[in-house]
N, C-alpha and C positions, 0 to 999 in steps of 0.2 A: 505494497501499501504503498503512494506516496504520500507524505509529511506538507503541509504546506502554516507558513504564517499571513497572516494575512492582519497585523497590526504592530506597524515596525515603527519606530522612532526615527528619526537619526539626532542631528547638532543641528538640523531646520530648524529647531523648536526644542524637543528638552530630554531627545536619544544622549550617547556618553560617545557613538562612535559617529560620523563624517557616514557619508548617507553610501557612501565606495565603498567603506569598510563593513557597510550591512551586511551590501552586496555580499561583499565576502565571506560574511560569517554561515548571512548563506547559505555557499555552497557549502562552504567548508561540517557546518551541521545534516547538512545532504538532501534543501529542504530543496521541493520541486516547480517551489512559485515563493513569494514575497509581495507585503503591501507594503509600499512607505506611506504607512498611514500622520504625518506629522500636524502637530496640533495648525492649525487658520495659516498653515503656508503646503506651493505642491512647489516652495521651490529647492529642495533636492532631486528634484524628478531627472532631469537629466544627468548626473550628476550619479546619479544610483542604473538608470538607466544602459550611461555606457561602459560600467563597469558591472553587470546585470546581461548585458547581451556576449561581451565577453567572458565570460565564465560558462555561459549556455545557464545560467539562471533566470524563468520567468522570472520578470516585474509591475505589479495591478496598483497599478496609479491612482491612488486615495489619497486623505485626507480626511483630518478628525475634526468634527465637526462639534464645537460643544449651545446647550439652546438650555432657555428656559423648562418648567414641565409644575405645575401641580404638585407634585409632590421632590422635587428641589430641583440641582442640574443633574443631566444629559448628555453623558454621549457619544456619538452619531460620528460611523466610517460610510464619508462614501466613498464609492469603486469605480475604474474605467472612468475618471475623469480626463476631463481634455485639457493635455499641457495649454495654458498661456490661450483662457476662453475670456473675451476682455470679461465677459459676464459674473466669470466665474471667479477673476483676477481682481476684479475690483471689489466686488464684496470679503474680497482677503485681506483686502488693501485695509476696508475699513473697521474689521474683527481685530488686527492687531495693530494699529491706530489706538484702540480701545484698547487692547490689552499693555500699551506703554504707557497712556495716563491711569491707566490702572496703576504699573508699578512703581509710573512720582507716585501714588499717594501711597502706595503701603509703606515706599523710600522715604512719606514724609512725616509717617506714624511712625518709624521707630526711631527718624531722629529725634522729634517730641520723646523718645524714652529714655534715651540719654547712647540708643545705639551709634556709632560713627560708622557711615556706608552714607554712597549718594546711589546720584542714581550709575554715574558712567560706571560705575562697579557694576550693577544690573546689564548692563547694557553689554562690559567687555564680557560678564558670567556667559551671557547669549551671545558672543559673540555672531551678531547679525543676525542675527533666527529670529521666530515666533519666542514674542517673553511671556515668563509662567514666572511663577512664586518659586519652582524650583531653581530656579536662577539666582531668585529672593534668598533661599534657602542657604545657596551655592557660595554665596558671600559675607549671611553673617556666620556660616563653617569655619571659611578665612578666616574671618577677623578677630574670634574666638568665644564668641557670640552664646555661639550654639552646639556645643558636646560633634550633635551628627543631621543631618536632614530630617529626621524622624520629629531630635528637639525643635530642628528653628518650623517648621510646622506643631508643634504641641507644647512651646511656650508662642511664637508669636503669631504666626502664617494662615493655622488656622482656621475653621469656621470660630465666630466664639472669641476668637485669645485678643489680642489692642492695634496689632497690626490689619489685623482680616480689614478685605475692605473686596466688597460687594461684589464678582463682575458681569460689567456688561454681556447681556444675550438677546440675541434673534429669539424668535420663537423656532418651535418644530415644525410648523409648513412652510416661515418661509425658507428654511433652508431645504425642506424636500422637494417644495415647490423649487429649489434654486438645481441642489442636482437631479433632479429630475426632470427641464428644462436642457439641459444639457448634453441627457442621454446619458449617466450615472446612474450606480444602482446604490440603497441606503439599507448599510445599519446598522442592529441598537449592540452598543456598546458594556459589553459588562454590568449590567444593568441590578446583579444580587448588590455593585459598588455604591450604585448611586440613585437607590429608592431612599432616601431620607430622610424621608418625611413617616417613614413607620407605617404609611398603604401602602396598596397594593394599586398601585394606575389599570382604574378598565378600560379594553379593548372601544365602547364603544366611545369611553372619556374620547374631546376634538382635540388633545395633547399628545394620546396614550402614539405610542412609531407603528400602532397598526390601520391606526387613523387617516396616518396622511400615508397609508405606500409606501409599509418599511418593505421591506424584500428578503430580511436573516436577519437570528439573532445570532449574538458572538457569545461563544462559553467559554474553559478554558481545560483544558483537561488534568492542570496544577489542583482544582478543584474537587475539595472527597467529592462529587455531585453523578449519578447513576445518568443509566439512557434513561432510566421513566421518571428524569429530572429533568432533561435537555425535554423528550418529547414535550411535559406536562408546561413547559416554560414557550415551546413554540402551543403550542393547544390556546396557552392564553393571549399572548404574539398575534392571532389571526393568524398560525402556518399552520399549514397541512402537520408534518409530522418527524419527531428529526430526522428521520430516515434519508424520508425519497428530497428531505432541504437540505441533505446532508448534501447528499449523490447532485443535487442541482441548481443551488441554489446558493454554493458559497456559506452558509450556516452553519459552520463543521467546527469541530473543537478546535480551539485555536494551541499549534504548540509552541510554545512560548521557548525557543529557545535560542532565536536573538536580541527582540526589543528583549528590555526590561521586564523584571516580571514580578511587577508591583501597581499595589494602585497609579492612578492617572492623578498627580497631583497639576494642573494646569494656572 
């Protein structure tokens, strides 16, 4: 059976490795294909595509979007996106600008708390990529304000912590309409990680992923979840069943051998 990883990040957003290195690691892991799904950017696609072609690994052009939902924040994976599409890139330009404004607000709050940090430090950590809280966390660790990334989120950056700033988010229908309009495919990512409200959204809810034409649901084999759980999740999402979806729609277990196997913090 061939394995794929359809949720990889690079240094174009908050990943650890440049896009070409992600491709090399996909090849080394024996993957038949991987998707580069950086947060709010396709900037790493060209580099990853060149490396993937030379290595004989298939690249799926993707992007990870964040949207607001009644139960909290939801992450969506867009697949088979057209590189350089004006509508898509214009939307992503706007979301990255919002990320930078949020990062600046976080830095201001940290400064008020007595932390020696500047926005330029965060920009350096991001290296020109889409800016997020992990880049702020890295600076906090470098400056000795936090022991590690987890401590940075626990002490400063997590929801309810003193430097937390709410992320401005588009709606799920806005992103779904955009992805479908450019010919892409939409999958809900790690739903178990982002049901923050303690309630399970109904498929009939207008903000439910299935209500706006989501094609699949992403799960992780590293989680101690069974095939029965996956089938239940697909039924809840308005999909047919885990087996048929796995064969035909890419809603398959993700083998996190390339990307960081952690919760996304963006």
